[in-house]
N, C-alpha and C positions, 0 to 999 in steps of 0.2 A: 200418410205417405207424402213426402215432399217431392217437388219436381227438380230439386237441385242435382241429384245423382252424384256424379263424380266431381272432383275438383275442377276438371277441365270444363264441365258443363256449367258449374257455378261461375267460373271466370267468364265464360261466354255470355251468360245471362247478365252479368254486371256490365260488360262492355256494350251489350246490345241496348241497355237501358240508361246509359250515361246521358243521353239526350233528355230523358225524362227528369233526371236529377238537375240538369242545367235549367230546364223549364221551371221546376219548382223553386230552385234557388233564386232564379231571377225575380220571383215575387217578393223577395226580401232585400232587393237591391238598395233600398233606402235605409237599411238598418245601421249603416255606418261600417259594416264589415265588408271585406273584399269579396267579390263574387267567387274568386278561386277558393277562398277558405270555406265559403258557404257550400260550394260544390263538393269539397272534400268531406265536410260534415254530412251532407246529404247522401253521399255515397255509403257512408256507414249505415245510414238508415235503410238504403237499398239492399245492402248485404244482409241486414237483419231480416228484411222482408223476404228475400230469396230463401234464407235458411228456414223460415217458418211457413213458407207458402205451401199450401196443400192443393195439388193439381186436380184432386177429385172434386173440389168445390167448384160451383159454377160462377167463378169470378176470374177476371183477367188479372194477370200479374201486375200490369200497369196500374189498375184500379186499386189492387191490394197494397201496392208499394207506396203510393202517394202519401197516405197518412204516416207511414214510417219515416219517409224522407222529410216531410214537413215537421213532424214531431221532433226528430233529431235536431233539426235546425232551430226550432223553438227552444228546446232545452239548452242548446249551445248559446243562443242569444240571451236567455234568461241568466245563465251562469256568467256570461261575459260582462253584463252591465245591468244596472237597475233601470236604465232609460233607453228606449230605442232612439237612436240618433238620426236626424235628418240632415243631409249636407247643408252647411252654413250658407252656401251660395243660393240654394233653393229656398231656404227660409227667408233670406234677404229679398229675393225676387218676389216672394209671396207678400211680404210687408210692403214693398214698393208698389206692387200691383194693387193691393187693397187700398192703399192711400190714394193712388191715382184714380181708382175706380170711384171712390167716395167724392173726390174733388170734382171729377168730370160729371158725375151724376148731378151734383149740386149746380154746376155751371150750365149743363145742357138740359136739366129737368127731365132726363131720361137715362137709361142705362147706356154707357158708352160701348162702342164696337171694339172688337179686338184691335183693329187698325188704329183707332183713336188712342187706345191704351198703349199700343206699341210706340206711337209717335210721342206720347207724353213721357213715357218711361225710358225710351231708348232700347227696349227689349224687343226680341223678335216675336212674331205672333205665336210661334210654338212655345216660347218661354212663358208668354202670357197665359196660354191655355194650361200649361203645366202648373204655374203658380196658382191659378184659380182652382184647379183640381185639389191642390194641397190645402187651399183655404177651405174647401168644402169637406175635407176629410176630418176625422175626429182629432182633437188635440192630443199631442204626445204627453203621456203621463208616466209617473213613476210606476213601475210594475208592482211596487209594494203598497201603492195607494189603494184604498178600499174602492170597490167597483161602484158603490153607491155614493154619488157626489154630495148627498145630504148628510153624510156622516152616520147613517144608520148602520147597525151591525150587518156587515156584508164581507164576503171573502175578498182578498186582494185580487188585482187584475192578474198578477202572476199565477195565482191559483187556477185561473180559468184557461191558461194557455195549454194547448195540446188537447183540449176537449174535443169530443167527436163532433164533426160538422155534418149536418143532415145532407149537405150537397157534395160529400166526398166522392159519390159515384160519378159525378161529372167533372171533378177537379182536374183529372188528367187531361181531359179534352180542353178545358179552359186554359190550362197551363200551356198546352201546345199552341193554342190560339194567341196567347200573350207572347209567346216566343216568336211566332210568325209576325206579329205586329211590329216587333222590334226591327224587322228587316225593312220596314217602310221608311221613306224619307220623312222629315219633320212635317212637311206640308201635307203629305198623304195621311199621316197619323191624325192631324187636326181634322181633316175632312171626314175620315172614317169615324172619329170620336164624335163629332157633331152630328153626323148622319145617323149613326146606329146607337150611340149611347144617349145623346141629347134629343134624338128623334126629330131633328130639324130637316126641312125639305132642302133640296138643292138651291132653290131660290133664296131661302132664308140664310143658308150658308154663304152664298154669293154676296148677299148684303152684309153679312157679318165680316167677311174677309175683304170686302171692297174689290171684288173681281166679278167676272162674268159667270153666268150659270153654265155656259159651255166649258169654261175652265174647271169648274167644280166637277162637272160630269166626267171630264177626261181624267182628272185626278182620282175620282172614285173608281172608275173603270180600271185604271192602271193599278191602283192599290188592291182591288179585289182580285185581279189577275195574279199579282204577286203572292197574295195570301193563299190563293188556291194552289199555286205551284208549291209553295213552302209546306203547306199542310199535306199535300199528296206525297211529297218527298219524305215527310216525317212519319207517314203511316206505314207500318210494317206490311 
């Protein structure tokens, strides 16, 4: 027995969960497709999930719907192109940052700070952080390329898309957090990223950004207050 009931109930469930679709679609924002298109495709996945949802099972609709939404977007991207595209501007910033990082490391005999990289490249600290994150991510490859880089007999990357993720139970929560982070200013994102993803202390962040520890503390406090408010507003 499903929970969809009448057509009106089905429509209400779709409308109530469009925020979830936006959150999941936002994770594919570097695919080269417009966010609006991704949201429309994701909504198709949401509708499929609602139609198949069994309310008698001990699972939330949000948790159940996430793999349907993500899977629909995966299939759309796979059909649209053989390569996931990253915006040219971001690629160029990544190359510029990597080059400057290598040059400065050689000149200074140490890893350069964000501020030093920003001064050398003319980019903002936020753009430097974003470029570094791209550099640490895996290289974009053809979806038809074998998943084994050594050429051994292996399925293509495309064949692995849409496979079950062991962390799907928490995907919805992580998607909402990612959406909440988008509400932060660039500087706040940098501080939160360095503090909680890179596990740096406030003192280390202050040194990295060439500012006082008090400024870092204020940015962190303000950012966490914003995140809490955004998440509370998103929770049914």
